[in-house]
MARKEDO-783340 format. One record per residue (C-alpha): chain; x, y, z; residue in one letter. Coordinates in pm, 1 decimal. Layout:
<atom c="A" c1="X" c2="Y" c3="Z" r="A"/>
...
This chain:
<atom c="A" c1="4041.6" c2="-10144.9" c3="-4151.3" r="M"/>
<atom c="A" c1="3969.4" c2="-9770.4" c3="-4160.3" r="S"/>
<atom c="A" c1="3809.2" c2="-9581.8" c3="-3872.8" r="Q"/>
<atom c="A" c1="3449.2" c2="-9472.5" c3="-3898.8" r="I"/>
<atom c="A" c1="3327.4" c2="-9121.1" c3="-3812.4" r="G"/>
<atom c="A" c1="3465.7" c2="-8772.5" c3="-3811.7" r="R"/>
<atom c="A" c1="3836.9" c2="-8715.6" c3="-3754.1" r="P"/>
<atom c="A" c1="3933.9" c2="-8582.7" c3="-3413.7" r="K"/>
<atom c="A" c1="3979.5" c2="-8204.9" c3="-3394.4" r="A"/>
<atom c="A" c1="4323.0" c2="-8067.0" c3="-3306.3" r="E"/>
<atom c="A" c1="4176.0" c2="-7834.9" c3="-3044.3" r="N"/>
<atom c="A" c1="3835.8" c2="-7972.6" c3="-2938.9" r="P"/>
<atom c="A" c1="3593.8" c2="-7722.1" c3="-2789.3" r="K"/>
<atom c="A" c1="3447.6" c2="-7925.9" c3="-2506.4" r="N"/>
<atom c="A" c1="3406.5" c2="-7655.9" c3="-2238.9" r="I"/>
<atom c="A" c1="3063.2" c2="-7493.6" c3="-2237.9" r="R"/>
<atom c="A" c1="2946.1" c2="-7159.5" c3="-2098.2" r="Y"/>
<atom c="A" c1="2597.4" c2="-7024.4" c3="-2059.3" r="S"/>
<atom c="A" c1="2550.1" c2="-6647.4" c3="-2068.0" r="I"/>
<atom c="A" c1="2255.2" c2="-6412.4" c3="-2054.1" r="R"/>
<atom c="A" c1="2219.5" c2="-6127.8" c3="-2304.1" r="L"/>
<atom c="A" c1="1962.0" c2="-5854.3" c3="-2341.6" r="D"/>
<atom c="A" c1="1771.7" c2="-5842.4" c3="-2671.3" r="A"/>
<atom c="A" c1="1971.8" c2="-5546.3" c3="-2806.6" r="Q"/>
<atom c="A" c1="2310.1" c2="-5713.1" c3="-2747.1" r="T"/>
<atom c="A" c1="2188.3" c2="-6040.9" c3="-2896.4" r="E"/>
<atom c="A" c1="2063.7" c2="-5859.8" c3="-3207.9" r="A"/>
<atom c="A" c1="2401.5" c2="-5687.9" c3="-3251.0" r="K"/>
<atom c="A" c1="2583.9" c2="-6019.5" c3="-3207.9" r="L"/>
<atom c="A" c1="2356.2" c2="-6192.3" c3="-3460.3" r="K"/>
<atom c="A" c1="2402.5" c2="-5911.5" c3="-3715.0" r="K"/>
<atom c="A" c1="2783.3" c2="-5917.3" c3="-3669.7" r="Y"/>
<atom c="A" c1="2790.8" c2="-6294.1" c3="-3720.2" r="C"/>
<atom c="A" c1="2577.9" c2="-6275.5" c3="-4035.4" r="E"/>
<atom c="A" c1="2794.4" c2="-5998.3" c3="-4182.6" r="E"/>
<atom c="A" c1="3118.6" c2="-6185.2" c3="-4113.5" r="H"/>
<atom c="A" c1="2994.8" c2="-6539.5" c3="-4180.7" r="G"/>
<atom c="A" c1="3091.2" c2="-6675.4" c3="-3839.1" r="I"/>
<atom c="A" c1="2908.1" c2="-6847.9" c3="-3555.3" r="T"/>
<atom c="A" c1="2815.5" c2="-6678.6" c3="-3229.2" r="K"/>
<atom c="A" c1="3066.0" c2="-6900.8" c3="-3048.7" r="G"/>
<atom c="A" c1="3347.4" c2="-6794.2" c3="-3280.8" r="E"/>
<atom c="A" c1="3255.1" c2="-6425.8" c3="-3237.3" r="A"/>
<atom c="A" c1="3266.4" c2="-6465.0" c3="-2858.9" r="I"/>
<atom c="A" c1="3603.0" c2="-6644.9" c3="-2877.3" r="R"/>
<atom c="A" c1="3741.9" c2="-6360.8" c3="-3092.5" r="Q"/>
<atom c="A" c1="3612.0" c2="-6109.2" c3="-2837.0" r="G"/>
<atom c="A" c1="3788.3" c2="-6292.9" c3="-2555.0" r="I"/>
<atom c="A" c1="4116.6" c2="-6287.0" c3="-2749.1" r="Y"/>
<atom c="A" c1="4077.0" c2="-5911.9" c3="-2809.2" r="L"/>
<atom c="A" c1="4023.8" c2="-5852.8" c3="-2436.4" r="L"/>
<atom c="A" c1="4331.6" c2="-6057.8" c3="-2348.1" r="L"/>
<atom c="A" c1="4550.7" c2="-5881.9" c3="-2607.5" r="E"/>
<atom c="A" c1="4441.6" c2="-5542.0" c3="-2473.8" r="G"/>
<atom c="A" c1="4581.2" c2="-5626.0" c3="-2130.2" r="K"/>
<atom c="A" c1="4937.5" c2="-5663.3" c3="-2265.5" r="K"/>
């Protein structure tokens, strides 16, 4: 019998953060995401990786 539902993700994103942004920063983030076809969460994850790489 086959399993029902979506397959499990390799790297589930189950940790949540809540942040506060001013309107100008949120507008820039939204525009960036629309231009690059990514979600706000993905853009923030990419930003975190850039910060961590800069420390090396």
